[in-house]
TORMIDREN-179584 format. One record per residue (C-alpha): residue number from 1; residue in three letters; y, x, z. Coordinates in nm, 2 decimals. Example, Ala and Ser with C-alpha at 12.3 -4.5 7.8 and 13.67 -1.06 7.14 Angstrom:
BEGIN
<node seq="1" type="ALA" y="-0.45" x="1.23" z="0.78"/>
<node seq="2" type="SER" y="-0.11" x="1.37" z="0.71"/>
This chain:
BEGIN
<node seq="1" type="UNK" y="3.97" x="2.54" z="3.49"/>
<node seq="2" type="UNK" y="3.77" x="2.71" z="3.21"/>
<node seq="3" type="UNK" y="3.47" x="2.49" z="3.30"/>
<node seq="4" type="UNK" y="3.67" x="2.17" z="3.26"/>
<node seq="5" type="UNK" y="3.80" x="2.28" z="2.92"/>
<node seq="6" type="UNK" y="3.44" x="2.38" z="2.81"/>
<node seq="7" type="UNK" y="3.30" x="2.05" z="2.93"/>
<node seq="8" type="UNK" y="3.58" x="1.86" z="2.77"/>
<node seq="9" type="UNK" y="3.53" x="2.03" z="2.43"/>
<node seq="10" type="UNK" y="3.15" x="1.98" z="2.45"/>
<node seq="11" type="UNK" y="3.19" x="1.61" z="2.53"/>
<node seq="12" type="UNK" y="3.44" x="1.58" z="2.24"/>
<node seq="13" type="UNK" y="3.19" x="1.73" z="1.99"/>
<node seq="14" type="UNK" y="2.91" x="1.52" z="2.13"/>
<node seq="15" type="UNK" y="3.12" x="1.21" z="2.09"/>
<node seq="16" type="UNK" y="3.21" x="1.29" z="1.73"/>
<node seq="17" type="UNK" y="2.85" x="1.37" z="1.64"/>
<node seq="18" type="UNK" y="2.74" x="1.04" z="1.80"/>
<node seq="19" type="UNK" y="3.00" x="0.85" z="1.59"/>
<node seq="20" type="UNK" y="2.89" x="1.02" z="1.27"/>
<node seq="21" type="UNK" y="2.52" x="0.95" z="1.35"/>
<node seq="22" type="UNK" y="2.60" x="0.58" z="1.40"/>
<node seq="23" type="UNK" y="2.79" x="0.57" z="1.08"/>
<node seq="24" type="UNK" y="2.50" x="0.74" z="0.89"/>
<node seq="25" type="UNK" y="2.25" x="0.50" z="1.04"/>
<node seq="26" type="UNK" y="2.46" x="0.20" z="0.95"/>
<node seq="27" type="UNK" y="2.51" x="0.33" z="0.59"/>
<node seq="28" type="UNK" y="2.13" x="0.39" z="0.56"/>
<node seq="29" type="UNK" y="2.06" x="0.03" z="0.68"/>
<node seq="30" type="UNK" y="2.30" x="-0.11" z="0.42"/>
<node seq="31" type="UNK" y="2.13" x="0.09" z="0.14"/>
<node seq="32" type="UNK" y="1.79" x="-0.03" z="0.25"/>
<node seq="33" type="UNK" y="1.91" x="-0.39" z="0.24"/>
<node seq="34" type="UNK" y="2.05" x="-0.34" z="-0.11"/>
<node seq="35" type="UNK" y="1.74" x="-0.16" z="-0.23"/>
<node seq="36" type="UNK" y="1.50" x="-0.42" z="-0.10"/>
<node seq="37" type="UNK" y="1.40" x="-0.66" z="-0.38"/>
<node seq="38" type="UNK" y="1.24" x="-1.00" z="-0.35"/>
<node seq="39" type="UNK" y="0.88" x="-1.04" z="-0.42"/>
<node seq="40" type="UNK" y="0.78" x="-1.15" z="-0.77"/>
<node seq="41" type="UNK" y="0.79" x="-1.52" z="-0.80"/>
<node seq="42" type="UNK" y="0.53" x="-1.62" z="-0.92"/>
<node seq="43" type="UNK" y="0.31" x="-1.32" z="-0.82"/>
<node seq="44" type="UNK" y="0.20" x="-1.11" z="-1.12"/>
<node seq="45" type="UNK" y="-0.17" x="-1.14" z="-1.04"/>
<node seq="46" type="UNK" y="-0.28" x="-0.98" z="-1.36"/>
<node seq="47" type="UNK" y="-0.16" x="-0.65" z="-1.23"/>
<node seq="48" type="UNK" y="-0.50" x="-0.61" z="-1.04"/>
<node seq="49" type="UNK" y="-0.70" x="-0.64" z="-1.36"/>
<node seq="50" type="UNK" y="-0.67" x="-0.28" z="-1.48"/>
<node seq="51" type="UNK" y="-0.54" x="0.05" z="-1.35"/>
<node seq="52" type="UNK" y="-0.56" x="0.30" z="-1.07"/>
<node seq="53" type="UNK" y="-0.47" x="0.19" z="-0.72"/>
<node seq="54" type="UNK" y="-0.38" x="0.36" z="-0.40"/>
<node seq="55" type="UNK" y="-0.37" x="0.22" z="-0.05"/>
<node seq="56" type="UNK" y="-0.02" x="0.25" z="0.09"/>
<node seq="57" type="UNK" y="-0.13" x="0.42" z="0.41"/>
<node seq="58" type="UNK" y="-0.41" x="0.65" z="0.27"/>
<node seq="59" type="UNK" y="-0.38" x="0.98" z="0.09"/>
<node seq="60" type="UNK" y="-0.55" x="0.97" z="-0.25"/>
<node seq="61" type="UNK" y="-0.82" x="1.22" z="-0.14"/>
<node seq="62" type="UNK" y="-0.94" x="0.97" z="0.12"/>
<node seq="63" type="UNK" y="-0.94" x="0.65" z="-0.10"/>
<node seq="64" type="UNK" y="-0.84" x="0.53" z="-0.44"/>
<node seq="65" type="UNK" y="-0.96" x="0.26" z="-0.67"/>
<node seq="66" type="UNK" y="-1.00" x="0.22" z="-1.04"/>
<node seq="67" type="UNK" y="-1.03" x="-0.11" z="-1.23"/>
<node seq="68" type="UNK" y="-1.14" x="-0.14" z="-1.59"/>
<node seq="69" type="UNK" y="-1.33" x="-0.41" z="-1.78"/>
<node seq="70" type="UNK" y="-1.39" x="-0.62" z="-1.46"/>
<node seq="71" type="UNK" y="-1.55" x="-0.32" z="-1.28"/>
<node seq="72" type="UNK" y="-1.38" x="-0.20" z="-0.96"/>
<node seq="73" type="UNK" y="-1.48" x="0.14" z="-0.83"/>
<node seq="74" type="UNK" y="-1.35" x="0.26" z="-0.49"/>
<node seq="75" type="UNK" y="-1.37" x="0.64" z="-0.44"/>
<node seq="76" type="UNK" y="-1.39" x="0.81" z="-0.10"/>
<node seq="77" type="UNK" y="-1.42" x="1.17" z="0.02"/>
<node seq="78" type="UNK" y="-1.22" x="1.34" z="-0.26"/>
<node seq="79" type="UNK" y="-1.41" x="1.13" z="-0.52"/>
<node seq="80" type="UNK" y="-1.75" x="1.24" z="-0.40"/>
<node seq="81" type="UNK" y="-1.86" x="0.89" z="-0.29"/>
<node seq="82" type="UNK" y="-1.79" x="0.56" z="-0.44"/>
<node seq="83" type="UNK" y="-1.86" x="0.18" z="-0.42"/>
<node seq="84" type="UNK" y="-1.89" x="0.01" z="-0.76"/>
<node seq="85" type="UNK" y="-1.84" x="-0.36" z="-0.78"/>
<node seq="86" type="UNK" y="-1.81" x="-0.63" z="-1.05"/>
<node seq="87" type="UNK" y="-1.50" x="-0.86" z="-1.04"/>
<node seq="88" type="UNK" y="-1.55" x="-1.23" z="-1.12"/>
<node seq="89" type="UNK" y="-1.22" x="-1.41" z="-1.16"/>
<node seq="90" type="UNK" y="-1.21" x="-1.77" z="-1.03"/>
<node seq="91" type="UNK" y="-0.85" x="-1.81" z="-1.16"/>
<node seq="92" type="UNK" y="-0.55" x="-1.59" z="-1.22"/>
<node seq="93" type="UNK" y="-0.50" x="-1.49" z="-0.85"/>
<node seq="94" type="UNK" y="-0.85" x="-1.54" z="-0.70"/>
<node seq="95" type="UNK" y="-1.15" x="-1.33" z="-0.76"/>
<node seq="96" type="UNK" y="-1.48" x="-1.23" z="-0.61"/>
<node seq="97" type="UNK" y="-1.59" x="-0.87" z="-0.58"/>
<node seq="98" type="UNK" y="-1.97" x="-0.82" z="-0.58"/>
<node seq="99" type="UNK" y="-2.10" x="-0.48" z="-0.47"/>
<node seq="100" type="UNK" y="-2.33" x="-0.33" z="-0.73"/>
<node seq="101" type="UNK" y="-2.39" x="0.02" z="-0.60"/>
<node seq="102" type="UNK" y="-2.27" x="0.27" z="-0.35"/>
<node seq="103" type="UNK" y="-2.33" x="0.64" z="-0.26"/>
<node seq="104" type="UNK" y="-2.22" x="0.67" z="0.10"/>
<node seq="105" type="UNK" y="-2.50" x="0.54" z="0.33"/>
<node seq="106" type="UNK" y="-2.28" x="0.53" z="0.64"/>
<node seq="107" type="UNK" y="-2.04" x="0.28" z="0.49"/>
<node seq="108" type="UNK" y="-2.11" x="-0.07" z="0.63"/>
<node seq="109" type="UNK" y="-2.06" x="-0.24" z="0.29"/>
<node seq="110" type="UNK" y="-2.40" x="-0.33" z="0.14"/>
<node seq="111" type="UNK" y="-2.51" x="-0.38" z="-0.22"/>
<node seq="112" type="UNK" y="-2.49" x="-0.75" z="-0.29"/>
<node seq="113" type="UNK" y="-2.19" x="-0.81" z="-0.05"/>
<node seq="114" type="UNK" y="-1.94" x="-1.06" z="-0.19"/>
<node seq="115" type="UNK" y="-1.57" x="-1.03" z="-0.11"/>
<node seq="116" type="UNK" y="-1.35" x="-1.32" z="-0.18"/>
<node seq="117" type="UNK" y="-1.01" x="-1.18" z="-0.27"/>
<node seq="118" type="UNK" y="-0.67" x="-1.34" z="-0.33"/>
<node seq="119" type="UNK" y="-0.36" x="-1.18" z="-0.47"/>
<node seq="120" type="UNK" y="-0.11" x="-1.30" z="-0.21"/>
<node seq="121" type="UNK" y="0.21" x="-1.13" z="-0.34"/>
<node seq="122" type="UNK" y="0.33" x="-0.87" z="-0.59"/>
<node seq="123" type="UNK" y="0.65" x="-0.67" z="-0.60"/>
<node seq="124" type="UNK" y="0.70" x="-0.41" z="-0.88"/>
<node seq="125" type="UNK" y="0.39" x="-0.20" z="-0.86"/>
<node seq="126" type="UNK" y="0.27" x="-0.32" z="-0.52"/>
<node seq="127" type="UNK" y="0.00" x="-0.58" z="-0.47"/>
<node seq="128" type="UNK" y="-0.09" x="-0.76" z="-0.15"/>
<node seq="129" type="UNK" y="-0.44" x="-0.88" z="-0.13"/>
<node seq="130" type="UNK" y="-0.62" x="-1.10" z="0.12"/>
<node seq="131" type="UNK" y="-0.99" x="-1.01" z="0.13"/>
<node seq="132" type="UNK" y="-1.26" x="-1.21" z="0.31"/>
<node seq="133" type="UNK" y="-1.62" x="-1.11" z="0.39"/>
<node seq="134" type="UNK" y="-1.86" x="-1.28" z="0.62"/>
<node seq="135" type="UNK" y="-1.59" x="-1.49" z="0.78"/>
<node seq="136" type="UNK" y="-1.37" x="-1.19" z="0.85"/>
<node seq="137" type="UNK" y="-1.04" x="-1.14" z="0.66"/>
<node seq="138" type="UNK" y="-0.79" x="-0.87" z="0.62"/>
<node seq="139" type="UNK" y="-0.49" x="-0.79" z="0.42"/>
<node seq="140" type="UNK" y="-0.43" x="-0.47" z="0.22"/>
<node seq="141" type="UNK" y="-0.14" x="-0.35" z="0.02"/>
<node seq="142" type="UNK" y="-0.22" x="-0.15" z="-0.29"/>
<node seq="143" type="UNK" y="0.02" x="0.05" z="-0.51"/>
<node seq="144" type="UNK" y="-0.06" x="0.06" z="-0.88"/>
<node seq="145" type="UNK" y="-0.03" x="0.42" z="-0.99"/>
<node seq="146" type="UNK" y="0.20" x="0.48" z="-1.29"/>
<node seq="147" type="UNK" y="0.02" x="0.51" z="-1.61"/>
<node seq="148" type="UNK" y="0.06" x="0.83" z="-1.81"/>
<node seq="149" type="UNK" y="0.21" x="0.73" z="-2.15"/>
<node seq="150" type="UNK" y="0.11" x="0.96" z="-2.44"/>
């Protein structure tokens, strides 16, 4: 009889915790829907023209990029290696990146490579870019780091 009571109490607590977990999951999903904002319309393509950028799925010590005066520099390996490129804007949202110099010899990017880039979408400080090189294309999402205001 004591086993039946113990099992009944255990099932009761398990049922209550399951209900609470479902409620929290539903509440979290509602908050995510409310917090999601629509992409900028039109895209704020000028956001790529200056600043420090991080890849959304990379820690800063593996990769980050700076853009200033139409020079894009990608830093790797805790900033020890870099690829420096010039940016040539075709229009507000389309630009070419021409590799000028690089320090890491194992990187397959070569000096003189030309990437055709297009800002596809922006949202707040996020920028989605479609990049093409030698017939291959890939999308990347960058986050523009907040500027320190003095």
